[in-house]
FIMARNU-254868 format. One record per atom (N, C-alpha, C, O): x, y, z. Coordinates in steps of 0.1 Angstrom, whole numbers, plus 5000, padded with zeros to 4 digits. Example, Ala and Ser with C-alpha at 12.3 -4.5 7.8 and 13.67 -1.06 7.14 Angstrom:
% FIMARNU-254868
513249435078512349555078513249675078514249675085512849785071513749895071512950005079513450115080
***
This chain:
% FIMARNU-254868
728605031013728905061027729004931035728204831032729804921044730004801052729004811064728804911070728504681068727704681080728604681093729804671092728004671104728704681117729704561118730804581122729204441116730004321118731204321108732304281111730904361096732004371086733104471090734304451088732604581096733604681101734404621112735604651113733804541121734604481132735604391126736804391130735204311116736204211110737304291103738504251105737004391096738004471089739004541099740204551097738404581110739204651120740204551126741404581128739804421129740704321134741704291124742904261127741304281111742304251101743404361100744504331098742904481100743904591100744804591112746004621111744204561124745004551136746104441135747204451139745704331129746604211127747804251118748904221120747404331107748504371097749404471104750704461102748904561112749804651120750604571129751804611131750104471136750804391145752004321138753104311143751704271125752804201118753904301115755104261115753504431112754604531108755404561121756604581119754804561132755504601145756204491152757204511159755804361150756304251158757704221155758504181164758104231142759504191139760604281145761504221151760504411144761504491151761504471166762504481173760304461171760104441186760804311190761504301200760504201182761104071186762604071185763304011193763104141174764604151172765204221183766304181189764704331188765204411199765104331212766004341220764104251213763904171226765004061227765604041237765304001215766303891215767703951218768503891225767904071212769204131214769404171229770504151235768304221235768404251250768604121258769404121268767904011254768103891262769503831260770103791270770003841248771403791245772403881253773303821260772304011253773204101260773104071275774104071282771904051280771704021295772403891299773003881309772203791290772803661293774403671293775103611301774903741283776403761282776903841294777903811300776103941298776504021310776503931323777403941331775503851324775403761336776603661336777203631346776903611324778003511323779303581327780203531333779503711322780703781325780803811340781903811346779703841346779703861361780103741369780803751379779603621364780003491371781503471370782203441379782103501358783603481356784303581365785403551370783803711366784503811374784503761389785503781395783403701393783403661407784403551410785003541421784703471400785703351402787103401400788003331406787403501393788803541391789203671399790303701400788203741405788503861411789403851423790103951426789403741430790203721442791603671439792403641449792003661427793403611424794403711429794103831428795603661434796603751440797303841430797703951433797403791417798103871407797603831394796603761392798203901383797703871370797903731366797103671359799103671369799303531365798303441371797803341365797903461384796903381390795503401383794703311382795303521380794003551373793903471360792903421356795103471352795003401339794903251342794103191334795603201353795403051355794003021359793402921354793303101366792003071370791003081358790103001357791303171349790503181336790703051328789703001322792003001328792202881320791502761327791002671320791502771340790802661347789302661344788602561344788702781341787302791338787002771323785902791318788102741315787902731301786802631297786002661287786702511303785602421299784202491301783202451294784102581310782702641313782502771304781402821303783502811297783402931288782802881275783302791268781602941271780902901260781502941246781202881236782303041246783103081234784303151238785203101245784403271233785703351234785603441246784603511249786803451254786903541266788203611266789303551262788203741269789503821269789503901282788403931288790703931287790904011299791804121295792904101290791404251298792204371294792504441307791604471315793804481309794104551321793804691320793304741310794304771331793904911331794704991321794305101318795704931315796405001304795904961290796505001280794804891290794104851277795004751270794904741258795804671277796604561271795904431273795304411284796004341264795304211265796204121274797304081270795704091286796403991294796103851290797003761291794903821285794503691282793403691272792503771272793503601262792503581252792403431249793403361246791203371250791003231249791303181235791603061234791303261225791503211211792703281204793303221195793003401208794003481200795403411201796003391190795903371213797203311214797303181206798303151200796203101206796202981199796303001184796902921177795603101180795503131165796803201160797203181149797303301169798403381164799803311168800803341161799803231178801103171182802003271188801703341197803203271182804303351187804003501185804603591191803103531175802803671172802003731183801903861183801403651192800603711202801503781212802603731216801103901217801803971227800904041236799804091232801304041249800404111259800604261259799804331266801504311250801604451249800604511239800604631237799804431233798804481223797804561230797104511239797604681225796604771231795304761223795304771210794204741229792904721222792104851223792204931232791304881212790505001212789104961207788405041200788604841210787304801206786204891212786404931224785104921205784105011211783504961224783305041233783304831225782704781237783604791249783204811261784904771246786004781257786004931262786104951274786005021252786105161256784905201264785005281274783705151260782505181267782605131282782105191291783105001283783204941296784105021305783805041317785305071300786205151308785505281313785805331324784705341304784005461307782805451315782605521325781905351312780605341319780505211327779405191333781405121326781405001333780804881325780904771329780104911314779504801306779504851291779104971288779804761282779704791268779204681259779504561262778504711249778004611240778104651225777904771222778504561217778804601203778704471194779104361198778204491182778204381172779204421161779004521155780104331158781104361148781704231142781404121147782504251132783004141124784504121129785304211130784803991132786203951136787003911124786703801118788003981121788903941110789703821113790003731105790003801126790803691131790003561130790503461125788703561134787903441133787003431121786403331118786903541113786203541101784703531102784003471093784103581112782703581113782203701122783103771128780903721123780303831130780003781144779503671147780403871154780203841168779403951175779404061171778703911186778104001196779104011208779303911214779604131211780604141221780004211233779304311232780404161245780004221258781204241266782004151269781404361271782604401279782104451292781204541292782704401303782304451317783504481325784404401326783504601332784704641340784504581354783404561359785704551360785704511374787004561381788004591374786904561394788104611402789004501406788604401411790304511402791304401405792504471412793304531406792504451426793604511434793704661431794804711430792604731431792604871430792804921416792905041414792804831406792904881392791604831385791004741388791404911374790104881366790504791355791204831345790004671355790204571345788804551337787704591342788904491325787704461317787704321312788804271307786604251314786504121308785604131296784504191297786004071285785304081272784903941268785803851266783603921265783103791260782503811246782103921243782603701238782103711225781103591222781303481227780103621214779103521211778803531196778503641191778803421188778603421174777203491171776203451176777203591162776003661159775003581151773803601151775503481144774503391137773603321146772403291143774103281158773303221168772203321173771103291176772603451174771703551179770603571168769403581172771003571155770003581144769003471144767803491143769603341146768703231146767703231158766503211157768303271170767403281181766403391179765203371183766703501173765803611170764703571161763503601163765103491150764103441141763103341147761903351145763703251155762803151162761903231172760703191173762403331179761603401188760403481181759303481185760803541169759803611161758703521157757503561158759103411151758103311146757203261157755903251156757803231168757003181179756103291185754903261188756703411187755903521192754703551182753603581187755103551169754003581159752903481159751803511159753303351160752303251160751403251172750203241171752003271183751203281196750303411195749103401199750803521191750003641190748903621180747803671183749203561169748203541159747103451164745903481162747503351171746503251176745603331187744403311187746203411195745403481205744503581198743303591202745003651188744203751181743103681174741903741174743303571168742303501161741203451170740003461168741703391181740703341191739903461196738603451198740503571199739803691204738803741194737703781197739203741181738403791170737103701169736003751167737403571169736203471168735303491179734003501177735803501191734903521203734203661202733003661204734903761197734203891196733103891185732103951186733503811174732503801163731203731168730103781165731403621175730203551180729403641190728103641190730103711198729403801208728603911201727503941204729303981192728704091184727504041176726504101175727703921170726703861161725403831170724303851165725703781182724603751191723903881195722603881196724703981198724104101203723404181192722404251195723904171180723304251169722204181161721604241152721904051165720903981157719604041158718904051148719104091169717804171169717804291160716804321154718904361160719004481151718904431136718204501128719504321133719404271119718004231116717504251105717304171126715904131123715104261121714204261113715304361128714604491126714904551112713904591105716104541108716504601095715804511084715304571074715904381085715304291075713704311074713204301064713104341086711704361086711304491079710304501072712104591080711804721074712304741060711804821052713304651055713904671042712904661031713104741021711904571030711004571019710304711017710104751006710004781028709304911027710305011022710005101014711605001026712605091022712905081007713105181000712804951002713104930987711804960979711904950967710704990985709505020978708704890973707904900965709104780979708404650976707004650982706104570978706804720993705504721000705204871003706004951003703904891004703405031006703205061021702905171025703304961029703104981044704404931051705104841047704604991063705704951071705304821079704404831087706004711077705504591084705804591099706704671104705104511107705304501121706604421124706904321117707404471133708604401137708404301147707904331158708804171144708704061154710104011156710803961147710504001169711803961173711703821179711003801189712403721173712403581178713503571189714503641188713203491199714203461210714603591217715803601221713803691218714103811225713003831235711803831232713403861247712503891258711904031256712604131254710504041255709904171253710204271263710104391260710704231275711004331285712404381285712704481291713304321276714604371276714704491266713704531260715904541264716004671257715604651242714904741236716004541236715704521222714204501220713604541210713604431230712104411229711404541230710404571223711804631239711304761241711504851228710604921224712704831222713004901210712004861199711504951191711804731197710904681187709404731189708804771180709004731202707704781205707504931202706504971196708605011205708605151202708505181187707805261182709305101180709405121165708005081159707605151150707404971164706104931158705105041161704205071152705105091173704105201176704405321168703405381163705605361166706005471158705605451143705105541137705905331138705605301124704105311121703705351110703305261131701905271130701405411128700605441120701905501136701505641136702005701123701305781116703305671119703805721106703005671094702705751085702605541095701805491084700505561082700005591071699805591093698605661093698705801087697905851079699805861091700106001086700405991071700006081063701205891067701505871053700205851045700105901034699305761050698105731043697305861041696705881030697205941051696506071050697106161040696406221032698406171040699106261031698906211016698706281007699006071015698906011002697506040996697406070984696506021004695106041000695006190996694406220985695406281004695306421000696106460987695606530979697306400986698106430974697406370962697306440951696806250963696206190951695006270947694706290935694206320957693106400954693506530947692906570937694506590952695006720945695606690931695306770922696306580930696806550916695706510907695806550895694606450912693506420903692806550898692506560886692706640907692106770903693006840893692506890883694306840896695306910887695406840873695506900863695306700873695306630861694106650852694106640840693006680859691706700852691706840845690806870836692606930849692607070843693107060829694006990826692507150821693007160807694307260807695107260798694407340818695507420819696707340824696607250832697907380819699107320824699607380838699407500840700007290847700507340860701907280862702107160861702807370866704207330869704507390882704407510884705007310892705507360905707007340906707507240903707607450911709107450912709507490926708707560933710607440931711207480943711907610942712007670931712507660953713107790953714307790943714707890937715007670942716207660933715807630918716607590910714507640915713907620902713907470897713807450886714007380907713907240904712407200903711607230912712007130892710607100890710206980899710806880898709107000907708706900916707306840912706906730916706606910903705406850898705106920884705307040882704506840875704006890862702806800858703006680857701706860855700606770851700706740836701506790829699806660831699806610817699706720808700306720797698806820811698606930802699907010800700207050789700607030811701907110810702907030801703607090793703006900803703906820795703506830780704406830772702206820778701806820764702006960757702506960746701807070765702007200759703507220756703807290746704407170764705807190762706407080753707607090749705606980750706206870742707206790748708206750742707106760761708106690769707506570776706306560777708406480780707906360787708206390802709006480806707606310811707706330825709106320830709606410838709906220825711306210830712206320825713306340830711706390814712506500809712406630817713106730815711306630826711006760833711106740848711706830854710606640854710606620868712006610874712806540868712206670885713506670892714606740884715806720887714306810873715206880865715107030868714007080872716207110866716107250867715307300855715507260843714407400857713507450847714307510836713907520824715507570839716307630829716907530819717307570808716907400822717407300813716507260802717007200792715207300802714307260792714307370781713507360771715107470782715307580772714007660770713707700758713207680780712107770780712407890789712007900800713207980783713808090791712708180796712808230808711608200789710608290793709908230806709608310815709608100806709008040818710008050830709508090841711308030828712208040838712308180844712308200856712408280835712608420840711308460847711408540857710108420842708908470848708808410862708408480871709108280864709008220877710108280887709808310899711208310882712308370890711908510894712108550906711308590885711008720888709808730898709808820907708808640897707708640906708108610920707508650930709208520921709708490935710408610941710408640953711108680932711908800937710908910941711108980951709908940933709009050936707809010945707109090950707608870947706608820956705208870951704308910959705008860938703708890933703408810920704308750914702108810916701708730905702108800892701808920891702708730883703108790870702608710858702308590860702308780847701808710835702608750823703308850822702508660813703208680800702708580790701808490794703108590778702708500767703908430761704808490757703808300760704908220754704508180740703408120738705308200731705108160717706008040713707208060714705407930710706207810706706007790691704907770686707107800684707107780670707207630666708207560671706307580658706307440654706107450638705807550633706407340632706307340617704907380612703907330616704907490605703807550598702707610608701607630604703107620621702107680630702807740642704007700645702107820650702607880662701607850673700407850671702107820685701207800696701407920706702607950710700307970711700408090720699908040733698707990735700708040743700407990757700508110767701608170768699408140773699408240784700008180796699608080801700908260802701608210814701208300826701108420826700908230838700708300850701608240861701508120864702508320866703508280876703008320890702808440892702908230899702308260913703408210923703708100924703908310931704908270942704208190953703108230957704808090958704308010970704608090983705508170983704008050993704208121006705608081012706107971008706108161021707308131028708508111019709408031022708508171007709608160998710008020995711207990995709007930993709307790991709207750976709107630973709207850967709107810953708007890946707508000951707507840935706407910927705707810919706107690917704507850913703707770905703407840892703207960892703607770881703307820868702107760862702007640860701107850858699907800852700007840837700307950833699707740828699907760814698507730807697907620809698107820799696807810792697007830777697507930773696607730769696707730755695607820748694507780748696107940744695108030737695508040722695208140716696007930717696507930703695307960693695408030683694107900697693007910688692508060687692308110676692408120699692008260699693008350692692608440684694308330694695408400687695308380672695508470664695108250669695108210655693908280648694008330637692808270654691608340649691808490647691408540637692408550657692608690656693608720645693308820637694608650644695608670633695008640619695108720610694208530619693608500606692608610602692508650590691808660612690908760609691608890604691108950594692708920610693409040606694009020592693909100583694608900590695208870577694208860566694408910555693108800570692008780560691408920555691308940543691209010565690609140561691609220553691309280543692909210558693909280550694109230536694209310527694209100535694509040522693309050513693409090501692109030518690909040510690709180505690309210494691009280515690909420511691909450500691509520490693109400501694109420491693709360478693909430467693209240478692909170466691709230459691709240446690709280466689609350460689909490456689309540446690809550463691109690460691709710446691409800439692609610442693209630429692209620417692209710409691409520416690409520405689409640406689009690395689009670418688109790419688709920414688110000407690009930417690810050413690810050398690710160391691109930392691209930377689909960371689810030361688809890376687509920370687110060372686610120362687410120383687010260386687810350376687210450370689110320374689910400365689410400350689310500344689110280345688610260332687210320330686810380320686410310341685010370340685110520339684310580331686010580346686210720345686710760332686310870326687610680326688110710313686910700302686910790293686010610303684910600294684010720296683410770286683810760309682910870312683411000307682711090301684711020308685411150305685611150290685911260284685611040283686011040268684910960261685110850257683711020259682610950252682910930237682310840231683911000231684110990217685310900214685910910203685710810223686810720220686510630208685310590206687510590201687210490190686710360195686910320206685910290186685210170190686210060195686009990205687410050188688409950192688909980206689209890214689110110210689610150223688510120234688810070245687310150230686110120239686109970242685909930253686309890231686209740233687409690242687209600250688609750241689709710249689409750264689709670273688909870266688609910280687509820286687709780298686509800279685409720285685809570287685409510296686709530278687309390280688009380294687909280301688809480297689609480309688709500321688909440332687609580320686709590331686009450333685809410345685709390322685009250324685909150330685509080339687209150326688109050332688409080347688508990355688409210351688609240365687309210373687409170385686209220367684909180374684909030376684508980387685408960366685508810367686508770378686308680386687508850379688508830389687908850403688208770412687208960405686508980418685508870421685308830432684808830410683808720412684408590417683908520426685608560411686308440414686808450429686708350436687308570432687808590446686708570456686908500466685608630453684408620463683908480463683608430474683908410452683508270452684408180460684008100468685808210459686708130468686608160482686708080491686308290485686108330499684808260505684808210516683808260497682608190501682808040503682207970512683707980494684007840495684707810508684407710515685707900512686407880524685507890536685607800545684507980536683607990547682707870547682307820558682307820535681407700535682107580540681507500547683407560537684207440541684407450557684407350563684707570562684907580576683707550584683807510596682507550578681307520585680607400580679307400580681307310574680707190568680007100579680607070589678707070577678006990586678306840585678706790574678006760596678306620595677406550585677806440580676206600582675306530573675806520559675306440551676806610556677306610542678306500540678706470529678806430551679806330550679206200547678206150554679606130537679105990533680305910527681405960525680005790524681105700518681505750504680705780496682805760503683405810490684405710485685105650492684405690471685405610465686405700459686205760449687605700465688605800461689205760447689505850439689205640443689705600430688705650419689205690409687405640422686405690413686505840411686405900401686705910423686806050423688006100414687906190406689206030416690406070408690206040394690706120385689405930390689205910376688206010370688206040358687506080378686606190374687406320372687206390362688406340380689206460380690106470368690206570361690706350364691706350353691106400340691806490334690006350335689406410323689106550324689206630314688706600336688406750337689606830335689506940329690806780339692006850337692406840322692906940316692206730316692506710302691706800293692206840282690506830297689706920289690307060288690207130278691007100299691707230299693107230293693507310285693807120298695207100293695206970285695606870290694906990272694706870264696006790261696006670259697206860262698406800259699106740272700206680271698506750283699006700296699006550296698006480292700106490300700206340302700006310317700906330325698906250320698506210333698506060335697805990328699406010344699505870347698805840360699205900370697905750361697105720373697505580377697305480370698005560390698405430395697605400407697805460418696705300405695805260417695805110418695405050408696305050429696304910430694804850430694004900438694504760421693104720419692604640432691404640434693504580439693104490450692804570463692404510473693204700463693004780476691804860476691304910466691204870488689904940489690205090492691005120501689705180484690005320485688805400490688605520486687905340499686705410504687005480517687705420526686505600518686605670531685205740533684405740525685005800545683905890548684206030545685106090552683506100536683806230533682806300524681706250522683206420518682306490510682806490495684006530493682106430486682506400472682906530466684006540460682106630466682306760459683606830464684406880456683806830478684906900483686206820479687206890476686206690480687406610476687706630462688906640458686706640453687006660439687606800437688506820429687106900444687707030444689107030448689907100441689506960458690906960463691806890453692806940449691306770448692206700438692306770425693406780419691206830421691206910408692207030409692907060400692207100421693007210423694507170422695307240415694907060428696207010428696706970414697807000410695806890408696206840394696306960384697206960376695407050385695407170376696707250379697307300369697107270392698307340395699507270389700407330384699507130390700607060384700707080369701807090364699607100362699607120348700007270345700707300336699407360353699707510351701207540353701707610345701807480363703207520366704207420361705207390368703907370349704807280342705007320328704007360322706107310322706307340308705507240300705507120303704807280289704007190281704907090273706007140268704506970272703406900278703706860292704806810295702706890301702906860315703006700318702206630312703906660326704106520330703606500344704306550354702406440346701906430360701606280363701106210355702106250375701906110380701006110393701406180402699906030393699106030405699105880409698705790402699505860422699505720428698705720440698805820448698005610442697205590454697505450460697605360453697605440473697805310480697305320494697205430501696905200499696405190513697605140522698205050519697805210533698905180542698305180556698005290562698105060562697505040575696105110575695305070567695905210583694605270584694505400576693605480579695405420567695505540559695505520544695905410540695005610536695105610522696005720518695805840521697105690511698205780507698005820492697905730484697905950489697705990475698806090472699106190479699606060462700706140457700406200444700106120434700606330442700406400429701706470426702106560433702406410417703806460414703906510399703306450390704606620398704806680384706306690382707106670391706706730370708006760366708206910362708906940352707506990369707407130365708507220370709607180373708107350372709107450376709607430390710807470393708807380399709207360413709007480421708707590416709107470434708907580444710207610451710807520456710607740452711807770459711707730474710607740479712807690480712707650495712107760504711407720513712407880501711907990510710408010509709808070518709807950499708307970497707607850502706307850504708307730504707607610507706707620520705607570520707207680530706507690543705307790542704507790552705207860531704107960531703007930520702008000519703207820513702307800501700907770505700007790497700607730518699207710522698607830529697507830533699407940530698908060536698008130526698308140514696908180531695908250522696508370515697108450521696208380502696608490493698108490490698608590485698808380494700208380492700508320478699908220474701408380470701808330457703308320457704008410460703708190453705208170453705908250442706908310445705408240430706008310418705008420414704008390407705208540418704308650416704108670401703008690396705208670393705108710379704308600371703508630363704608470374703908360367702408350372701608320364702208380385700808380390699908490383698808460380700508600380699808710373699408660359698408690354700408600352700208550339699108440338698208440330699208350348698308230348696908270354695908220350696908360364695708400371695608320384696408240387694608360392694408290405694308390416694708500415693708350427693408440438694408410450694408490459695208310449696108280460695408200472696008190483694208160469693408080479693307930476692807860485693807890465693607750461694207650470693407560475695407660474696107560483695507580497695507480504695107700501694507720514693207640514692807570525692407640503691207560503691507410503690807340510692507370496692907230496693307180510692807080515694107260517694507220530693307210540693207120548692407310539691307310548690407190545689807130554690207150532689407040529690006910535689306830541691306900533692006780539691906770554691606670560692006890560691906890575690506860580690306790590689506900572688106870576687806720574686806670580688606650566688506510565689506430574689806320572690006510584690906450594692206390589692806300594692606450578693906410571694906520572694806620579696006500565697106600564697706600551697706500544698306710547699006720534700406770536700606860544701306720528702706760528703206790514702606740504704206870513704806900500706306890499707006930509706806840489708206830486708506890472707706860463709506970471709707040458711207070456711907100466711607070444713007110440712907200427712307150417713407310428713407410416714007340404715107290404713207340393713607290380713407140379713607080368712907070390712706920389711306880392710806770388710506970398709106940400708706940415709506960424707406910417706806920430705906800432705306740423705906750445705106630449704306670461704806700472702906660460702006680471701606540476701206450468701706510489701306390495700206410505700306480515699006340502697806360510697606230518697706120512697306240531697006120539695606140545695306230552694706040541693306040546693005920554693405810550692405930566692105810574690905730569689905790564691105600569690005520564688905520575687705530572689305510588688305520599688505650605689605680612687605740604687705880608687705890623686905830630688705960629688805980643688006110646688506220642686906100653686106210656686406280669685806380673687506230676687906290689688906400687689306460696
***
């Protein structure tokens, strides 16, 4: 945007350009009028000198006597429109000249009709363009016309000289006036510029307070001095009000930031005007992705609809938002509260994922445990009834039934043992954590697997120069590693090919257990750590197991503040990657 002085300069520049556009036709018309008036005056002088002649011959003699005073061509036409005299025609035509020639020139016809005629035309006789002036006069009761001619090129030159002179003079006057106006306006607006410069740092956010305005070379009693005093007084009051509001806002924001609940405030048009850290964390957004944006743009339709509905109904509404993340769900309780005077609404968000997760786990655990225990109990009950109802069964049939009862009892015992292990791990005390050497633990695990799977080929890769010590529970870590390595051997065609690699990366120890076995289908990968879940039901029944092994492994790793990932491809094998922190984060 242009300031005031720049607008003045541009206005004068535009005025000058408009003046240039208009001056040329104006100057041209002015020169034509001056030329026509001069020719008319000259014709009037000639008429006065010849008008008293007694007859036509005397009139012609008097015109010839005036020949030295005639600046160019002169003609006299009688009342019958015949040429009585022409200063050039007779000389140029010679004997061909005749006074019987009737003229019909436009200027002559105008003069006969209106007394005066003017026309610009080309003369074939003289071979150039002329400006013609014809004027009627009374000669012995008859209407005569005197016709004068002036070369048009002289008119053009005169017009050009006049235009240039007029243009130069006008430009000089306009320039002088512009310079004078510029200096006057600059002098008058200098105090305003000083006021603007004084306030500009606050406007740009470079200072937090409105500075005092001081005007140099300005009388405090004049208008600008009074304006500066008024602005200083006003800015002082505004600054006090701003300080009060800022203090109140900071206190409110401190309280809101201290809350574990998320808080989002929106205007009536659903534009977000505030969001505390907890809200940003729950939604997984950054401040610039949410503030001053429409709530509908963050793709949380339930939040948007709940806030919109609470404003329409003018009452508090509640709902639950479920956010799906890799391998887990977050449950967030929502409370939408309309603000007064229809000025927007506030959304309070509370993370109840733990409670929901515990509730779901409790339900799933009871259901799965009941299902897993029900099957062997049913089998044992059925075979026990068979033995009771058939005491005379052959010894070999008795042995077969008792063997099945024994195996199902062992299955229940293993299931109960795994359930107790899960409970024990979930309540592990800090006193059980001590320094562990992961490389030593892994060297203990490998022979244990070889005792069961003697044909398995296990390759252990541990950099000798790297320290593999962490704070943890030896027995639990051995249980986790043994479970993973045994699974690698179980779910691989014999002989199993297993590679175990360990390395330290920054503050983490990475452990990879890779096999070349059957692999896990993609649709089962996200469920393999779920309790009682089995990826291959038929193979699991053949091999045995409770479906709690990987759940136990994941829980052990989590209790050591680490995490576990899995990659698998059917027919090519599976790789488990465990990351354990060297320095445990207890926060």
